N, C-alpha and C positions, 0 to 999 in steps of 0.2 A: 617712547619719548627720548631715547638715547641717540636717535639718528637725526634729530632736527632741532632747530632753535625753538624755544618756548616763549610765549608771551607771558607777561606778569600774571595775567588772569589764569592761564594754564599752569603756571608755576604754583600758584596758590592751590589749585585743585590737586596738583601732584603732591604737595606736602600735606594736604588734608587726607589724602588716601594713605600716605605713609603713617600719619599719626593714628588713623583709625585701625591700621593693621598692627603697628608696633608699639603704640602708646609711648611710654617713657624710656624705651630702648634707645641706644645710640643709633639704631638704624633709621629712626625718624629723622635724624639730622644727616642722613646719608653718610655716616661715618663707617669705616670698615671695622672698627672695634672701639671699646671704651678706652683702651690704652692710647690709641691715636687721638681720640677726642680730647683726652686729658692732656696729652702732650701739646696740642694746639693752644689750649687755654693756658697752660703753664708758660709757653713762649709769650703769649699776649700780656700776661699779668705779672710775671716774675720780677720785673724791675721796679715794682711799685710797693710802697708800704702805705696801707690804707688806714685812715683815722675813723673814729666812730661816727663822725658826722659827714663823711664823704658821700657824695652821690655818684652812683654808677648807672649808666644807661647801656643796656645790652640790646643792640640793634640786630634784629633777626634772631631773637632769643630762643625760639623753639621751646623745648620743655625745660628751659632754665638750668641747664647743666652748669653753665658758667657760675651761677649763683651758688649752687651746691659745692662746686670746687672751691670757691672763695671762702665759704663758711668753714670747710674742712681743712684746707691747706693754708689759708691766709688769716684765719680767725676773723673774717670780715663781719663787722657789726654796724655797717653804715646803711645807707638807703640804696635800694636796688629797684630800677625800673626796667622791665622787659617789654620790648616792642616787637610785634610780629604781625604778618599779614593774615594769618590763619585764625579765624575767630574761634574755632573749636579748641585749638591749643591754648589760646588766651583764656577762654572760659574755664578750661580744665585747670590751668595754672592758678587762676584766682581762687578756685575751690581748695586746691592743695595747700596754698599758702595764706589762706584767709585769716589765720590767727597772727600772722606776722605783719604788724602795722607799718613796718619799714619797707615792705615789698609791695609793688603794684605792677600790673600788666596792662598794656594798651594795645588795642587793635586799631591802628591808625595808619594813614598815609603821611609819612613824615614830611613830604614835600608840600603838604597843604596845611601843616600845623605851624603855629607860631613858636618863636624861639623859647618862650618861657616854659612851655610844656616839656621841651626836650632838654632844658638846662641841667647840666651835670658837671661834675669835676672830671670824671673819666668816662670815655665812651669806647666800648669794645665791640668789635664786629668779627665774628668767626664763621667763615664758610658762606656768608651771605652773597658774595659776589662771584661764586664759583660755578653757578649753573649757566648753561649755554642759552641765554635768553636773547631776544632781539634787542638791539640797542643797549647791549650790556655796558659798554663804556659810558654812554650817556647817563644811564641809570646810576652807575657807580659814582661818577664825578658829581652829579647833581646831589646825590645823597651825602657825599663827603663834604661838599660845600655847606649844605644845610646843617649837618651835624657838627662840623668844626666851629661854626658860628655859635653853637650852643654849648660847647665845652669850655670849661675854665682852665683846664690843664693840658689834656692830651686826648687824641683819638688814635686808637690802634686797631689795625685790621689786617687780615691775611688774604692772599691770592694764590692761585695755582700759577706756577711760573711757565714761561715759554721755553725755559731751559730744561726740557724733559726728553726722555727717549721714547715716550709713548703718550698719545693723547686720546682720551675718551671723547667721542663725538658729542656726548651729552653734557660735557663740562667746558668751562671757559678758561682759557689760559691767557695770562696777562703779562706783558713785557715789564720787568722790574724797572728798566730805564724810563719807560713811559710813565709809570706810576710815580717814580721819584721826581721826574721833571714836572709833572702836573702838581704835585704837592708843593714843591719849591716855588713854582710860579703862581699858584692860585690859593694856597692855604697858608703856608708859613715858611720862614727861612730855616726853621729848626726841624729837620727831618732826619730820622734814622731808619735804615732799611736793613733787615737781617735776612740773609739768604744762605746761611752757613749751618743750618741744623737739619737733622734727620728726623722725620716723623716715623719712619719704619727702618728697622735694622737691615743692613745689607742692601740699601737703596742709594739714591742720590738725593741731594736737596731739590725736591720737586715743587716746593712752594716757598713763599717768602712772607714776612710780616713787616708792616710799615708803621712807624710811630711818628705822629706829627704833633709837635709841642707848641703851645702858645708862646713860650719863650725858653 
């Protein structure tokens, strides 16, 4: 799979197989370690203070590590909705968190859902746009438009950067300038892009995180 582009259908099968093999390990999310996974979530969420009635949408939630991080590190007590394309992961998450009435999981195509279902205060996206799939840019920009229309405050997402010294053929690398221009022209005038952090020690900033605010 690492030597060719994937369709969304094949990408779904890819994550199904990872989940069946690794379950709630960081490897299901294609992370190199739990530490790097935690670092990415920290960058996404560190600037925000959440209230008890805030609603968070986690697009491409996987095994809901973002929710676990927020509970532990940010004392999050609001409402969490995880959205993922893999039914097996969603069903497993539903069982795991069945006693928490503020948590729900959806196996849906967001591009076909109405705004009300996705409505949230904060929308976070980690790693979802980094696989080398066909029409990656189209999938990402259509998703961002749909999701931004559904957020009340901000949408935050990360990408692998084109400013790297090595590229994995199975991954998609995105121009920071292109992302910034798209967000400014099609989403909001209030855009912040961070490209100054290290995910791994003794490396270079090989990814970036974009924050698009309603105001």
